[in-house]
C-alpha angles and dihedrals in degrees: 000000000000089000093053090046090053090046094051088050090051093050092045094052089049092053093050091050094047097041098239106122095134095085094059088070093063127096092226092057093052089051089050095055093043091059111108093213132062122276131158126209135168112255093238093060100072097069088045087053094052093046094051105035111029089096089065096055117121093010132117098255137153109236122188124189120189109207115032104167109166093013095244095121095054089060090044092056092045089055092044100047098033134233096301092068120098104222116205125187128200124193142151094227112091089207089071086078090085089075089074087076088067095054103269126123110237128196123187120208145095118287090213091059109093091196092058089055092047088057092041096053091047091058103037100039126197113005130207101197132019120190114189109201095145129115098323096221114139092241092052092047098046098043091049092050094048096045095044103039090079090054097052115100124237109278088024128118143220117209126196118197134201094027089161085087088080085072096048134078121246101048103084140286108333087214087069100032125146092256093053086052090052091052088055089051088054089052090052092049089056092045088073092076110108096238094052091092091226107136099198107026120185113267102180097097124047098188140353127217123194124195129167106305091343130094122187127197115200119205124213110141094182091056094052090056093062112110116240108224136149119272132198124201089206090232120156111298113222090184091240112183110252102233092189088082095038109129118202111232097209106111116238132210098291097049089047089059093052091049092056093046096055093157087072091075088073092061121092112259094022093129095053091049087052094055093045089053092048088053092050088051093051092050086056090050089053087067108262090141099041098048097045089094094062091062089061096056110126094010116142 
């Protein structure tokens, strides 16, 4: 008890020095420091944990954590979720089996091995919450997500931690980083829109949340099947002009070129070329030049 009190005092002092006292107010942090075994977490994660996981506290859920190391996080999550939660740990180290003596289910295998996940899901069944705190390579993160998403129940969640490795060397080809994969998943979510032209959109993920170093995939298959179509509340119509479709009539640089080269109108296809150049000019008017700078923010 004395050792735990000293440890708490040391953590509190560190927080006061670094200016991060907010995490002390979270339920997940309180469970973290109550764990009898060692665990390490980034200080910004605890508010994210509470935001994403408080709704599962006290419920009969299946929780899977990949990467358990010294076992401390297993005890943390049991304290956080409560005694009704089924806590399952996955690790590559066979020594992690010892945590079964404390009432946890432990599976040993590589998270980048698809066959391991096939056997795992057959034995475990549906899952409510997945937390990937494993090896953090892109291969591990992406394969884990792809293999476990189908097993997450509706209203469940799959969370990937330490996604900052997508901007670091040594975790795989950054062309195929986890964040690039997550961007593709965002595209797939938006392709469910009826006007996208995609005939078979991806319906595994309802929404995606991104925090510093954490990405969360929310599963709600029924919601992904809803048809996105315009609605009207049938209120009084004042016949306002919709300025979204307003086109400025001032000619830009391309139409000016055509005007000077009047002889072009006698050539075949000149009318089509004129329409194309007007369209190019309109795309410039929509801000492709003025907004380009915002795509460079944060670039090195």
